N, C-alpha and C positions, 0 to 999 in steps of 0.2 A: 560278475558284474563287469560290463564293458566300460573301459575308461576312455573318454574323449581326449584327443590331443588339444593343445591350446588353440590351434587354427580351426579345428573342427568345432570346438565350443564357441569360438568367436563367430564363425560363419553361421552356425545354427542360430545363435542369439540375434544376429543381424536380420536373418530372414524372419524370425518370429516377431521381432520388433516391427519390421516392415508390414507384417500382416496384422499387427495389433493383438497378438494372442495374449490373453491375460494369465494363462498358466503354461509357460514354456517348460519343455521337458529337459531334464539334465541327466536322468538315469535310464540306462538301457541294459537289458539282460545280456545281450550278446551283440556282435557286430552286425548280424543280419537285421536285428531289430532297429539298430541305429540307421542302417542303410535304407530300410523301408520307410522310416519316419523322415529321413532326409529327403527322399524322393517325393514323399507326400507334400512336405512343406515347400520344396523347390518348385514342384508343379503348380502349387497354389500361388506362389510368388510370380511365376511366369504369367498365369492367367490374370492375376491382379494388375500386373504391370501393363499387359496388353489392354485391359479394360480401362485403366487410367489414361493410357496414351490415346485411346479413342474418344475420351470424354471431350465434350464441348461446353462452353458456358451454358448453353441451353439444357444439356443433359444434366449438368451439375445442379442447375436451378430446379429442374424437375425432381431430382433426387432429394434435394432439401425440402421441396414442397411435399413429397410423399412422406418424408420423415416427420414433418410438422403435422401432417394429417394423422399419422399414427399416434403421435403424442396427444393431439387434441381429442382423438377418439378415446384414448385411455382415460383421460381426465374428464370425460363426460359422465363417468361413474361418480356419484356424490361421495362414496367412501374413499375412492382414490384421491379425489381432489381435497377432501377433508384431511386425509392423512398427510398429504403434501403440505397443506396449510399449517398443520400443527408442527411439522418438522421445521418448516421455514420460520415460523413464528418463534419457536424455541431457540433456534440457532442464531437468527439475525436480529430478533426483537425489533421488527420494523414498525414504521408508523402504519396507521390504519390504511391510508391511501396507498402506501408502498405495497402492503400485503395484497390489497385488492388488485393492484396493477399486476402483480406476479400471478395471481390466480387467473386473471383475464388472459395473460400471455400463455398460460397452460391450456385453459379450456375454451376461451373465446365465447363464453356463455354468461351473459349478465345475470340472468335469473338464478342460475346455479351458483355463481360467485356470491350473489347476495345471500343465498341460502346458507352457504358455508360460512360467510362472514357473520351471519346472525348466530350461528352455532358457536363461534369463538368470541362473541361480544364480551363475555365476562373476563376474558383473558387480555383484552386490548385496552390500553390506557395511554393515549398520546402524551398527556402531561407527565406522567411518571417516567415514561421511556425517554422522552426528550430531556427531562431533568437529569436522569441517570447519565445519559451521554454527555450532556453539557458539564456535569460535575466531573466526569472522567477527564474531559478535555481541559478543564480548569486545573486539575491536578497535574496535567502534563505541561502546564504553562502556556496554553494556547490563547490567542487573543480573541476579543469579542467577535471580530470579523471572521476568524477561522471557525469559531463555534457556530456562528450564524450560517456560514456557508455549508458546513457539514449537516446541520439540521435541515437546511433547505434541500440538500441532496437526498436526504432520507425522506423528504416530502412531508415533513411535519407542518401543520397549519401555521400561518403567519402569526396569529395571536398566541399560539403555544410557544413559538420561538421568542416572541417579545416578552412573554411572562418569564421564561427561563432566564433571559438576560437581565431582566429587572431583579430577579431574586439573587443572581450572582453579583450584581453591582450594588446591592442595597447598602452594604456596610462602607465601602471605600470609593464607590463610583467606578471601580475597575474590576474586571473579571479576573485579573491576574492575582495569584497568591505568591507571597514572598518566597516561601520554601520551594515551590515549583520553579519559579524564575531563577532562584539561586542555583538550582541544578542545571538549568540551561546555560547560565553564565559560565559555569565550570566547563560545560561541553564546548561552548564557543571559545573559551580560553585555550582549550587543548587544540582547537583548530587554528590558533594563532591570530585571531581577530583582534583588532583594536577595540578600545572601549566605545569609541564613536560608532563603529560598525555593530557592536553588540546592542547598543541602544536602538539603532535602526531596525535590527532584526526583532528585538523583543517588544518594542512599543507598537501597539495597534492604534491608539488614540491618545490625546493629551492627558486624559485622566489616568493613564497607565504610568505616567512619569514618576510619581512618588514611590510606587511599588518597585519599578525597575531600578530606581536609584537606591532604594533600600537593599534590594537583592545584590546589586553590584557592590555596594559597600560591605555587605556581609561576606561576599565571595572574594573580593579583591582588596578589601581594606581601602586605604586612601591613596594607594600607589597610582601613579600615572601610567603612561604607555611606554616609558623608556625601556623597562625590562622586557615587555612583550615584544617591542620592536626589535630588540637585540636577539631574542630567541627566534623570532620569525626570520630575521636575517641569517642567523647561523644555520637554520634549516634550509632555507631557499637557496642560499649561496652555494650549496653542494651541487646544485644542478643548473643554476642560472647566474649570469653575470651581466654587467653593463646595464643597458637600457631595459632589457627584459627583467632583470632583478628588480629594478626600480618600479616597473609596472606591476610586478607581482606583489610587492610590498604595499603599494598604493591600493591595489585591489583588496588587500586585507583590511582596508579602512584607515591606514596610517596616513597622516597628512604628508603631502609632497615635500614641503619644506623640512619636516622632521626626517624624512627618509634621506633627502639630499645631505642634510647636516650629518647624519650618522655615517653615510658612505664617505663623506669628506674626512670625518674624524678617523675612520678606520684606515683610509689611504694615508693620512698623515702619520698615523702610528706605525704603519708598515714601512714608511720611508725613514 
């Protein structure tokens, strides 16, 4: 078995990557087999490089158009389009509108898309899917606006989105859950943010205030920002000084007056 040097292996790997080969070779019976393969790959790289250098925006557009035509022709077969629809549906759990949009992008045939959608009708439920996604985002501590935006992006109907948010806010008026927000408070605490900055990040609307307050009390107790400011200063002062340090601390959400007071106190202690 012929063993490649590090330079040979690296050079061959670079050429294979340039060509986009899915199964690059690493084993060769002898040196002659290696040289033969090297020449084959090298010649292909040269031809590919010349072809790419000769490309113009018009030729690239024509290539893309031909590729799209091949895709469209493939998905004119109902079995091919149905198989794609099932895979996409199982993997992404899209809304009905989003799934149909994907099928139209593949086949461009409304009648065929409608036929495939009818075959999947018993597997599609916008209300259940939107509720599952909204519930997941609630457990992540996302705000009502974030949930609404995500559901809109997934193209769920407006009335479905409204129903999901009504269900999530039925008990407290807020979509936030204390346990989820508490985890986010700990994350923000590790990033050195002030409590004021945390509230700003966590609250989406006025009705979220009681939940955010409860979560912060659970995570931080009744302590103020003094310790958090001291920790942030200790960390940032390793790289920043003077005005830049002050700006960095204020950017963490600490009040300017508190920052100035701490810096003055530290200077006085150093003197």
